[in-house]
mmCIF file of the N, C-alpha and C atoms, coordinates in Angstrom:
data_MODEL
# 
_entry.id   MODEL 
# 
loop_
_atom_site.group_PDB 
_atom_site.id 
_atom_site.type_symbol 
_atom_site.label_atom_id 
_atom_site.label_alt_id 
_atom_site.label_comp_id 
_atom_site.label_asym_id 
_atom_site.label_entity_id 
_atom_site.label_seq_id 
_atom_site.pdbx_PDB_ins_code 
_atom_site.Cartn_x 
_atom_site.Cartn_y 
_atom_site.Cartn_z 
_atom_site.occupancy 
_atom_site.B_iso_or_equiv 
_atom_site.pdbx_formal_charge 
_atom_site.auth_seq_id 
_atom_site.auth_comp_id 
_atom_site.auth_asym_id 
_atom_site.auth_atom_id 
_atom_site.pdbx_PDB_model_num 
ATOM 1   N N  . MET A 1 1  ? 31.932 150.168 110.888 1.00 0.00 ? 1  MET A N  1 
ATOM 2   C CA . MET A 1 1  ? 33.183 150.722 110.451 1.00 0.00 ? 1  MET A CA 1 
ATOM 3   C C  . MET A 1 1  ? 33.658 149.933 109.235 1.00 0.00 ? 1  MET A C  1 
ATOM 4   N N  . GLU A 1 2  ? 34.021 150.618 108.179 1.00 0.00 ? 2  GLU A N  1 
ATOM 5   C CA . GLU A 1 2  ? 34.541 149.999 106.968 1.00 0.00 ? 2  GLU A CA 1 
ATOM 6   C C  . GLU A 1 2  ? 36.023 150.304 106.826 1.00 0.00 ? 2  GLU A C  1 
ATOM 7   N N  . ILE A 1 3  ? 36.819 149.271 106.620 1.00 0.00 ? 3  ILE A N  1 
ATOM 8   C CA . ILE A 1 3  ? 38.251 149.452 106.378 1.00 0.00 ? 3  ILE A CA 1 
ATOM 9   C C  . ILE A 1 3  ? 38.689 148.472 105.299 1.00 0.00 ? 3  ILE A C  1 
ATOM 10  N N  . SER A 1 4  ? 39.841 148.732 104.700 1.00 0.00 ? 4  SER A N  1 
ATOM 11  C CA . SER A 1 4  ? 40.323 147.850 103.640 1.00 0.00 ? 4  SER A CA 1 
ATOM 12  C C  . SER A 1 4  ? 41.120 146.661 104.170 1.00 0.00 ? 4  SER A C  1 
ATOM 13  N N  . ALA A 1 5  ? 41.687 146.768 105.366 1.00 0.00 ? 5  ALA A N  1 
ATOM 14  C CA . ALA A 1 5  ? 42.472 145.666 105.931 1.00 0.00 ? 5  ALA A CA 1 
ATOM 15  C C  . ALA A 1 5  ? 41.562 144.478 106.210 1.00 0.00 ? 5  ALA A C  1 
ATOM 16  N N  . ARG A 1 6  ? 42.016 143.274 105.905 1.00 0.00 ? 6  ARG A N  1 
ATOM 17  C CA . ARG A 1 6  ? 41.195 142.073 106.069 1.00 0.00 ? 6  ARG A CA 1 
ATOM 18  C C  . ARG A 1 6  ? 41.686 141.141 107.176 1.00 0.00 ? 6  ARG A C  1 
ATOM 19  N N  . ASN A 1 7  ? 42.866 141.367 107.703 1.00 0.00 ? 7  ASN A N  1 
ATOM 20  C CA . ASN A 1 7  ? 43.421 140.495 108.735 1.00 0.00 ? 7  ASN A CA 1 
ATOM 21  C C  . ASN A 1 7  ? 43.054 141.025 110.110 1.00 0.00 ? 7  ASN A C  1 
ATOM 22  N N  . GLY A 1 8  ? 41.903 140.626 110.633 1.00 0.00 ? 8  GLY A N  1 
ATOM 23  C CA . GLY A 1 8  ? 41.446 141.129 111.920 1.00 0.00 ? 8  GLY A CA 1 
ATOM 24  C C  . GLY A 1 8  ? 41.152 140.002 112.894 1.00 0.00 ? 8  GLY A C  1 
ATOM 25  N N  . ILE A 1 9  ? 41.423 140.236 114.171 1.00 0.00 ? 9  ILE A N  1 
ATOM 26  C CA . ILE A 1 9  ? 41.162 139.267 115.231 1.00 0.00 ? 9  ILE A CA 1 
ATOM 27  C C  . ILE A 1 9  ? 40.404 139.985 116.334 1.00 0.00 ? 9  ILE A C  1 
ATOM 28  N N  . LYS A 1 10 ? 39.224 139.472 116.720 1.00 0.00 ? 10 LYS A N  1 
ATOM 29  C CA . LYS A 1 10 ? 38.467 140.073 117.817 1.00 0.00 ? 10 LYS A CA 1 
ATOM 30  C C  . LYS A 1 10 ? 39.046 139.626 119.147 1.00 0.00 ? 10 LYS A C  1 
ATOM 31  N N  . GLY A 1 11 ? 38.982 140.510 120.131 1.00 0.00 ? 11 GLY A N  1 
ATOM 32  C CA . GLY A 1 11 ? 39.480 140.186 121.462 1.00 0.00 ? 11 GLY A CA 1 
ATOM 33  C C  . GLY A 1 11 ? 39.020 141.218 122.471 1.00 0.00 ? 11 GLY A C  1 
ATOM 34  N N  . ASN A 1 12 ? 39.458 141.065 123.706 1.00 0.00 ? 12 ASN A N  1 
ATOM 35  C CA . ASN A 1 12 ? 39.125 141.993 124.786 1.00 0.00 ? 12 ASN A CA 1 
ATOM 36  C C  . ASN A 1 12 ? 40.403 142.596 125.348 1.00 0.00 ? 12 ASN A C  1 
ATOM 37  N N  . ILE A 1 13 ? 40.328 143.887 125.710 1.00 0.00 ? 13 ILE A N  1 
ATOM 38  C CA . ILE A 1 13 ? 41.475 144.578 126.284 1.00 0.00 ? 13 ILE A CA 1 
ATOM 39  C C  . ILE A 1 13 ? 41.803 143.952 127.640 1.00 0.00 ? 13 ILE A C  1 
ATOM 40  N N  . ALA A 1 14 ? 43.055 143.500 127.803 1.00 0.00 ? 14 ALA A N  1 
ATOM 41  C CA . ALA A 1 14 ? 43.503 142.920 129.067 1.00 0.00 ? 14 ALA A CA 1 
ATOM 42  C C  . ALA A 1 14 ? 44.287 143.932 129.888 1.00 0.00 ? 14 ALA A C  1 
ATOM 43  N N  . ASP A 1 15 ? 44.940 144.895 129.213 1.00 0.00 ? 15 ASP A N  1 
ATOM 44  C CA . ASP A 1 15 ? 45.763 145.864 129.927 1.00 0.00 ? 15 ASP A CA 1 
ATOM 45  C C  . ASP A 1 15 ? 46.020 147.056 129.023 1.00 0.00 ? 15 ASP A C  1 
ATOM 46  N N  . VAL A 1 16 ? 46.027 148.256 129.607 1.00 0.00 ? 16 VAL A N  1 
ATOM 47  C CA . VAL A 1 16 ? 46.358 149.487 128.888 1.00 0.00 ? 16 VAL A CA 1 
ATOM 48  C C  . VAL A 1 16 ? 47.482 150.171 129.652 1.00 0.00 ? 16 VAL A C  1 
ATOM 49  N N  . LYS A 1 17 ? 48.607 150.393 128.983 1.00 0.00 ? 17 LYS A N  1 
ATOM 50  C CA . LYS A 1 17 ? 49.729 151.108 129.591 1.00 0.00 ? 17 LYS A CA 1 
ATOM 51  C C  . LYS A 1 17 ? 49.964 152.368 128.773 1.00 0.00 ? 17 LYS A C  1 
ATOM 52  N N  . LEU A 1 18 ? 49.743 153.541 129.393 1.00 0.00 ? 18 LEU A N  1 
ATOM 53  C CA . LEU A 1 18 ? 49.912 154.816 128.711 1.00 0.00 ? 18 LEU A CA 1 
ATOM 54  C C  . LEU A 1 18 ? 51.279 155.399 129.025 1.00 0.00 ? 18 LEU A C  1 
ATOM 55  N N  . GLY A 1 19 ? 52.049 155.693 127.979 1.00 0.00 ? 19 GLY A N  1 
ATOM 56  C CA . GLY A 1 19 ? 53.319 156.388 128.135 1.00 0.00 ? 19 GLY A CA 1 
ATOM 57  C C  . GLY A 1 19 ? 53.116 157.852 127.797 1.00 0.00 ? 19 GLY A C  1 
ATOM 58  N N  . GLU A 1 20 ? 54.193 158.616 127.735 1.00 0.00 ? 20 GLU A N  1 
ATOM 59  C CA . GLU A 1 20 ? 54.080 160.033 127.398 1.00 0.00 ? 20 GLU A CA 1 
ATOM 60  C C  . GLU A 1 20 ? 53.570 160.233 125.982 1.00 0.00 ? 20 GLU A C  1 
ATOM 61  N N  . VAL A 1 21 ? 53.996 159.383 125.054 1.00 0.00 ? 21 VAL A N  1 
ATOM 62  C CA . VAL A 1 21 ? 53.610 159.524 123.647 1.00 0.00 ? 21 VAL A CA 1 
ATOM 63  C C  . VAL A 1 21 ? 52.892 158.285 123.136 1.00 0.00 ? 21 VAL A C  1 
ATOM 64  N N  . MET A 1 22 ? 53.349 157.097 123.512 1.00 0.00 ? 22 MET A N  1 
ATOM 65  C CA . MET A 1 22 ? 52.801 155.846 123.004 1.00 0.00 ? 22 MET A CA 1 
ATOM 66  C C  . MET A 1 22 ? 51.999 155.132 124.084 1.00 0.00 ? 22 MET A C  1 
ATOM 67  N N  . ALA A 1 23 ? 51.146 154.193 123.646 1.00 0.00 ? 23 ALA A N  1 
ATOM 68  C CA . ALA A 1 23 ? 50.370 153.363 124.560 1.00 0.00 ? 23 ALA A CA 1 
ATOM 69  C C  . ALA A 1 23 ? 50.531 151.914 124.127 1.00 0.00 ? 23 ALA A C  1 
ATOM 70  N N  . SER A 1 24 ? 50.634 150.997 125.090 1.00 0.00 ? 24 SER A N  1 
ATOM 71  C CA . SER A 1 24 ? 50.709 149.566 124.822 1.00 0.00 ? 24 SER A CA 1 
ATOM 72  C C  . SER A 1 24 ? 49.378 148.953 125.234 1.00 0.00 ? 24 SER A C  1 
ATOM 73  N N  . ILE A 1 25 ? 48.706 148.292 124.295 1.00 0.00 ? 25 ILE A N  1 
ATOM 74  C CA . ILE A 1 25 ? 47.385 147.724 124.527 1.00 0.00 ? 25 ILE A CA 1 
ATOM 75  C C  . ILE A 1 25 ? 47.488 146.207 124.419 1.00 0.00 ? 25 ILE A C  1 
ATOM 76  N N  . LYS A 1 26 ? 47.271 145.488 125.518 1.00 0.00 ? 26 LYS A N  1 
ATOM 77  C CA . LYS A 1 26 ? 47.309 144.025 125.502 1.00 0.00 ? 26 LYS A CA 1 
ATOM 78  C C  . LYS A 1 26 ? 45.893 143.522 125.228 1.00 0.00 ? 26 LYS A C  1 
ATOM 79  N N  . ILE A 1 27 ? 45.749 142.655 124.222 1.00 0.00 ? 27 ILE A N  1 
ATOM 80  C CA . ILE A 1 27 ? 44.446 142.161 123.785 1.00 0.00 ? 27 ILE A CA 1 
ATOM 81  C C  . ILE A 1 27 ? 44.403 140.648 123.961 1.00 0.00 ? 27 ILE A C  1 
ATOM 82  N N  . GLU A 1 28 ? 43.420 140.146 124.731 1.00 0.00 ? 28 GLU A N  1 
ATOM 83  C CA . GLU A 1 28 ? 43.224 138.704 124.890 1.00 0.00 ? 28 GLU A CA 1 
ATOM 84  C C  . GLU A 1 28 ? 42.371 138.210 123.734 1.00 0.00 ? 28 GLU A C  1 
ATOM 85  N N  . VAL A 1 29 ? 42.863 137.187 123.041 1.00 0.00 ? 29 VAL A N  1 
ATOM 86  C CA . VAL A 1 29 ? 42.124 136.581 121.937 1.00 0.00 ? 29 VAL A CA 1 
ATOM 87  C C  . VAL A 1 29 ? 42.078 135.076 122.162 1.00 0.00 ? 29 VAL A C  1 
ATOM 88  N N  . THR A 1 30 ? 41.092 134.415 121.545 1.00 0.00 ? 30 THR A N  1 
ATOM 89  C CA . THR A 1 30 ? 40.966 132.967 121.704 1.00 0.00 ? 30 THR A CA 1 
ATOM 90  C C  . THR A 1 30 ? 42.164 132.253 121.097 1.00 0.00 ? 30 THR A C  1 
ATOM 91  N N  . GLU A 1 31 ? 42.494 132.569 119.879 1.00 0.00 ? 31 GLU A N  1 
ATOM 92  C CA . GLU A 1 31 ? 43.657 132.006 119.187 1.00 0.00 ? 31 GLU A CA 1 
ATOM 93  C C  . GLU A 1 31 ? 44.443 133.146 118.591 1.00 0.00 ? 31 GLU A C  1 
ATOM 94  N N  . PRO A 1 32 ? 45.651 133.335 118.847 1.00 0.00 ? 32 PRO A N  1 
ATOM 95  C CA . PRO A 1 32 ? 46.626 132.477 119.505 1.00 0.00 ? 32 PRO A CA 1 
ATOM 96  C C  . PRO A 1 32 ? 46.718 132.665 121.008 1.00 0.00 ? 32 PRO A C  1 
ATOM 97  N N  . GLY A 1 33 ? 45.958 133.523 121.627 1.00 0.00 ? 33 GLY A N  1 
ATOM 98  C CA . GLY A 1 33 ? 46.016 133.759 123.074 1.00 0.00 ? 33 GLY A CA 1 
ATOM 99  C C  . GLY A 1 33 ? 45.952 135.232 123.375 1.00 0.00 ? 33 GLY A C  1 
ATOM 100 N N  . VAL A 1 34 ? 47.107 135.896 123.463 1.00 0.00 ? 34 VAL A N  1 
ATOM 101 C CA . VAL A 1 34 ? 47.168 137.336 123.724 1.00 0.00 ? 34 VAL A CA 1 
ATOM 102 C C  . VAL A 1 34 ? 48.117 137.970 122.716 1.00 0.00 ? 34 VAL A C  1 
ATOM 103 N N  . ILE A 1 35 ? 47.705 139.092 122.161 1.00 0.00 ? 35 ILE A N  1 
ATOM 104 C CA . ILE A 1 35 ? 48.590 139.881 121.312 1.00 0.00 ? 35 ILE A CA 1 
ATOM 105 C C  . ILE A 1 35 ? 48.665 141.282 121.904 1.00 0.00 ? 35 ILE A C  1 
ATOM 106 N N  . THR A 1 36 ? 49.722 142.003 121.611 1.00 0.00 ? 36 THR A N  1 
ATOM 107 C CA . THR A 1 36 ? 49.896 143.353 122.132 1.00 0.00 ? 36 THR A CA 1 
ATOM 108 C C  . THR A 1 36 ? 50.055 144.325 120.979 1.00 0.00 ? 36 THR A C  1 
ATOM 109 N N  . ALA A 1 37 ? 49.305 145.413 121.019 1.00 0.00 ? 37 ALA A N  1 
ATOM 110 C CA . ALA A 1 37 ? 49.419 146.485 120.031 1.00 0.00 ? 37 ALA A CA 1 
ATOM 111 C C  . ALA A 1 37 ? 50.058 147.691 120.711 1.00 0.00 ? 37 ALA A C  1 
ATOM 112 N N  . VAL A 1 38 ? 50.995 148.327 120.047 1.00 0.00 ? 38 VAL A N  1 
ATOM 113 C CA . VAL A 1 38 ? 51.590 149.567 120.543 1.00 0.00 ? 38 VAL A CA 1 
ATOM 114 C C  . VAL A 1 38 ? 51.090 150.683 119.644 1.00 0.00 ? 38 VAL A C  1 
ATOM 115 N N  . ILE A 1 39 ? 50.317 151.610 120.235 1.00 0.00 ? 39 ILE A N  1 
ATOM 116 C CA . ILE A 1 39 ? 49.702 152.708 119.494 1.00 0.00 ? 39 ILE A CA 1 
ATOM 117 C C  . ILE A 1 39 ? 50.039 154.019 120.198 1.00 0.00 ? 39 ILE A C  1 
ATOM 118 N N  . THR A 1 40 ? 49.737 155.149 119.563 1.00 0.00 ? 40 THR A N  1 
ATOM 119 C CA . THR A 1 40 ? 50.004 156.424 120.222 1.00 0.00 ? 40 THR A CA 1 
ATOM 120 C C  . THR A 1 40 ? 49.072 156.594 121.414 1.00 0.00 ? 40 THR A C  1 
ATOM 121 N N  . ARG A 1 41 ? 49.550 157.319 122.403 1.00 0.00 ? 41 ARG A N  1 
ATOM 122 C CA . ARG A 1 41 ? 48.721 157.620 123.575 1.00 0.00 ? 41 ARG A CA 1 
ATOM 123 C C  . ARG A 1 41 ? 47.455 158.348 123.135 1.00 0.00 ? 41 ARG A C  1 
ATOM 124 N N  . GLU A 1 42 ? 47.600 159.290 122.184 1.00 0.00 ? 42 GLU A N  1 
ATOM 125 C CA . GLU A 1 42 ? 46.453 160.051 121.681 1.00 0.00 ? 42 GLU A CA 1 
ATOM 126 C C  . GLU A 1 42 ? 45.380 159.111 121.123 1.00 0.00 ? 42 GLU A C  1 
ATOM 127 N N  . SER A 1 43 ? 45.786 158.102 120.358 1.00 0.00 ? 43 SER A N  1 
ATOM 128 C CA . SER A 1 43 ? 44.824 157.145 119.806 1.00 0.00 ? 43 SER A CA 1 
ATOM 129 C C  . SER A 1 43 ? 44.141 156.354 120.910 1.00 0.00 ? 43 SER A C  1 
ATOM 130 N N  . ALA A 1 44 ? 44.912 155.909 121.915 1.00 0.00 ? 44 ALA A N  1 
ATOM 131 C CA . ALA A 1 44 ? 44.341 155.152 123.029 1.00 0.00 ? 44 ALA A CA 1 
ATOM 132 C C  . ALA A 1 44 ? 43.309 155.988 123.777 1.00 0.00 ? 44 ALA A C  1 
ATOM 133 N N  . GLU A 1 45 ? 43.613 157.272 123.970 1.00 0.00 ? 45 GLU A N  1 
ATOM 134 C CA . GLU A 1 45 ? 42.680 158.153 124.673 1.00 0.00 ? 45 GLU A CA 1 
ATOM 135 C C  . GLU A 1 45 ? 41.462 158.469 123.808 1.00 0.00 ? 45 GLU A C  1 
ATOM 136 N N  . GLU A 1 46 ? 41.654 158.692 122.501 1.00 0.00 ? 46 GLU A N  1 
ATOM 137 C CA . GLU A 1 46 ? 40.520 158.972 121.608 1.00 0.00 ? 46 GLU A CA 1 
ATOM 138 C C  . GLU A 1 46 ? 39.559 157.792 121.551 1.00 0.00 ? 46 GLU A C  1 
ATOM 139 N N  . LEU A 1 47 ? 40.105 156.558 121.542 1.00 0.00 ? 47 LEU A N  1 
ATOM 140 C CA . LEU A 1 47 ? 39.260 155.365 121.523 1.00 0.00 ? 47 LEU A CA 1 
ATOM 141 C C  . LEU A 1 47 ? 38.706 155.032 122.905 1.00 0.00 ? 47 LEU A C  1 
ATOM 142 N N  . ASP A 1 48 ? 39.208 155.717 123.946 1.00 0.00 ? 48 ASP A N  1 
ATOM 143 C CA . ASP A 1 48 ? 38.791 155.482 125.333 1.00 0.00 ? 48 ASP A CA 1 
ATOM 144 C C  . ASP A 1 48 ? 38.908 153.997 125.682 1.00 0.00 ? 48 ASP A C  1 
ATOM 145 N N  . LEU A 1 49 ? 40.084 153.412 125.408 1.00 0.00 ? 49 LEU A N  1 
ATOM 146 C CA . LEU A 1 49 ? 40.305 151.985 125.629 1.00 0.00 ? 49 LEU A CA 1 
ATOM 147 C C  . LEU A 1 49 ? 40.442 151.682 127.110 1.00 0.00 ? 49 LEU A C  1 
ATOM 148 N N  . LYS A 1 50 ? 39.679 150.665 127.563 1.00 0.00 ? 50 LYS A N  1 
ATOM 149 C CA . LYS A 1 50 ? 39.710 150.232 128.954 1.00 0.00 ? 50 LYS A CA 1 
ATOM 150 C C  . LYS A 1 50 ? 39.739 148.713 129.004 1.00 0.00 ? 50 LYS A C  1 
ATOM 151 N N  . GLU A 1 51 ? 40.290 148.155 130.087 1.00 0.00 ? 51 GLU A N  1 
ATOM 152 C CA . GLU A 1 51 ? 40.280 146.704 130.266 1.00 0.00 ? 51 GLU A CA 1 
ATOM 153 C C  . GLU A 1 51 ? 38.858 146.182 130.144 1.00 0.00 ? 51 GLU A C  1 
ATOM 154 N N  . GLY A 1 52 ? 38.691 145.064 129.425 1.00 0.00 ? 52 GLY A N  1 
ATOM 155 C CA . GLY A 1 52 ? 37.392 144.436 129.244 1.00 0.00 ? 52 GLY A CA 1 
ATOM 156 C C  . GLY A 1 52 ? 36.665 144.874 127.985 1.00 0.00 ? 52 GLY A C  1 
ATOM 157 N N  . ASP A 1 53 ? 37.089 145.979 127.350 1.00 0.00 ? 53 ASP A N  1 
ATOM 158 C CA . ASP A 1 53 ? 36.463 146.433 126.105 1.00 0.00 ? 53 ASP A CA 1 
ATOM 159 C C  . ASP A 1 53 ? 36.664 145.386 125.015 1.00 0.00 ? 53 ASP A C  1 
ATOM 160 N N  . GLU A 1 54 ? 35.632 145.146 124.193 1.00 0.00 ? 54 GLU A N  1 
ATOM 161 C CA . GLU A 1 54 ? 35.783 144.280 123.029 1.00 0.00 ? 54 GLU A CA 1 
ATOM 162 C C  . GLU A 1 54 ? 36.299 145.126 121.877 1.00 0.00 ? 54 GLU A C  1 
ATOM 163 N N  . VAL A 1 55 ? 37.363 144.677 121.250 1.00 0.00 ? 55 VAL A N  1 
ATOM 164 C CA . VAL A 1 55 ? 37.986 145.399 120.144 1.00 0.00 ? 55 VAL A CA 1 
ATOM 165 C C  . VAL A 1 55 ? 38.345 144.412 119.040 1.00 0.00 ? 55 VAL A C  1 
ATOM 166 N N  . LYS A 1 56 ? 38.816 144.930 117.933 1.00 0.00 ? 56 LYS A N  1 
ATOM 167 C CA . LYS A 1 56 ? 39.322 144.111 116.841 1.00 0.00 ? 56 LYS A CA 1 
ATOM 168 C C  . LYS A 1 56 ? 40.756 144.535 116.571 1.00 0.00 ? 56 LYS A C  1 
ATOM 169 N N  . ALA A 1 57 ? 41.686 143.600 116.622 1.00 0.00 ? 57 ALA A N  1 
ATOM 170 C CA . ALA A 1 57 ? 43.083 143.879 116.286 1.00 0.00 ? 57 ALA A CA 1 
ATOM 171 C C  . ALA A 1 57 ? 43.200 143.786 114.771 1.00 0.00 ? 57 ALA A C  1 
ATOM 172 N N  . ILE A 1 58 ? 43.614 144.867 114.149 1.00 0.00 ? 58 ILE A N  1 
ATOM 173 C CA . ILE A 1 58 ? 43.742 144.914 112.698 1.00 0.00 ? 58 ILE A CA 1 
ATOM 174 C C  . ILE A 1 58 ? 45.221 144.798 112.370 1.00 0.00 ? 58 ILE A C  1 
ATOM 175 N N  . ILE A 1 59 ? 45.572 143.736 111.674 1.00 0.00 ? 59 ILE A N  1 
ATOM 176 C CA . ILE A 1 59 ? 46.975 143.418 111.437 1.00 0.00 ? 59 ILE A CA 1 
ATOM 177 C C  . ILE A 1 59 ? 47.364 143.804 110.015 1.00 0.00 ? 59 ILE A C  1 
ATOM 178 N N  . LYS A 1 60 ? 48.323 144.723 109.914 1.00 0.00 ? 60 LYS A N  1 
ATOM 179 C CA . LYS A 1 60 ? 48.910 145.097 108.635 1.00 0.00 ? 60 LYS A CA 1 
ATOM 180 C C  . LYS A 1 60 ? 50.288 144.450 108.561 1.00 0.00 ? 60 LYS A C  1 
ATOM 181 N N  . SER A 1 61 ? 50.904 144.504 107.416 1.00 0.00 ? 61 SER A N  1 
ATOM 182 C CA . SER A 1 61 ? 52.200 143.844 107.270 1.00 0.00 ? 61 SER A CA 1 
ATOM 183 C C  . SER A 1 61 ? 53.266 144.437 108.180 1.00 0.00 ? 61 SER A C  1 
ATOM 184 N N  . THR A 1 62 ? 53.113 145.694 108.581 1.00 0.00 ? 62 THR A N  1 
ATOM 185 C CA . THR A 1 62 ? 54.137 146.354 109.393 1.00 0.00 ? 62 THR A CA 1 
ATOM 186 C C  . THR A 1 62 ? 53.689 146.709 110.798 1.00 0.00 ? 62 THR A C  1 
ATOM 187 N N  . GLU A 1 63 ? 52.424 146.483 111.153 1.00 0.00 ? 63 GLU A N  1 
ATOM 188 C CA . GLU A 1 63 ? 51.941 146.916 112.462 1.00 0.00 ? 63 GLU A CA 1 
ATOM 189 C C  . GLU A 1 63 ? 50.643 146.224 112.832 1.00 0.00 ? 63 GLU A C  1 
ATOM 190 N N  . ILE A 1 64 ? 50.251 146.343 114.103 1.00 0.00 ? 64 ILE A N  1 
ATOM 191 C CA . ILE A 1 64 ? 48.937 145.925 114.577 1.00 0.00 ? 64 ILE A CA 1 
ATOM 192 C C  . ILE A 1 64 ? 48.235 147.173 115.066 1.00 0.00 ? 64 ILE A C  1 
ATOM 193 N N  . MET A 1 65 ? 47.046 147.462 114.503 1.00 0.00 ? 65 MET A N  1 
ATOM 194 C CA . MET A 1 65 ? 46.253 148.620 114.911 1.00 0.00 ? 65 MET A CA 1 
ATOM 195 C C  . MET A 1 65 ? 45.112 148.135 115.794 1.00 0.00 ? 65 MET A C  1 
ATOM 196 N N  . VAL A 1 66 ? 44.412 149.067 116.448 1.00 0.00 ? 66 VAL A N  1 
ATOM 197 C CA . VAL A 1 66 ? 43.265 148.741 117.291 1.00 0.00 ? 66 VAL A CA 1 
ATOM 198 C C  . VAL A 1 66 ? 42.059 149.517 116.791 1.00 0.00 ? 66 VAL A C  1 
ATOM 199 N N  . ALA A 1 67 ? 40.920 148.831 116.627 1.00 0.00 ? 67 ALA A N  1 
ATOM 200 C CA . ALA A 1 67 ? 39.655 149.471 116.250 1.00 0.00 ? 67 ALA A CA 1 
ATOM 201 C C  . ALA A 1 67 ? 38.631 149.143 117.319 1.00 0.00 ? 67 ALA A C  1 
ATOM 202 N N  . LYS A 1 68 ? 37.694 150.050 117.526 1.00 0.00 ? 68 LYS A N  1 
ATOM 203 C CA . LYS A 1 68 ? 36.666 149.822 118.546 1.00 0.00 ? 68 LYS A CA 1 
ATOM 204 C C  . LYS A 1 68 ? 35.319 150.130 117.954 1.00 0.00 ? 68 LYS A C  1 
# 
């Protein structure tokens, strides 16, 4: 996968909470520990995010995205 964002942290999904529209994805990382990304439910389902999945947290100035 090629993207222009350069601020990425690898981690594993610790928890997925699906709401009606949004999803909260908790990601365990070595440093600083755990970060949480809030993404749309549709995105969480399209990526088929599950606890234990290895992902990369992509950090933009205004948000944290999830890539798999």
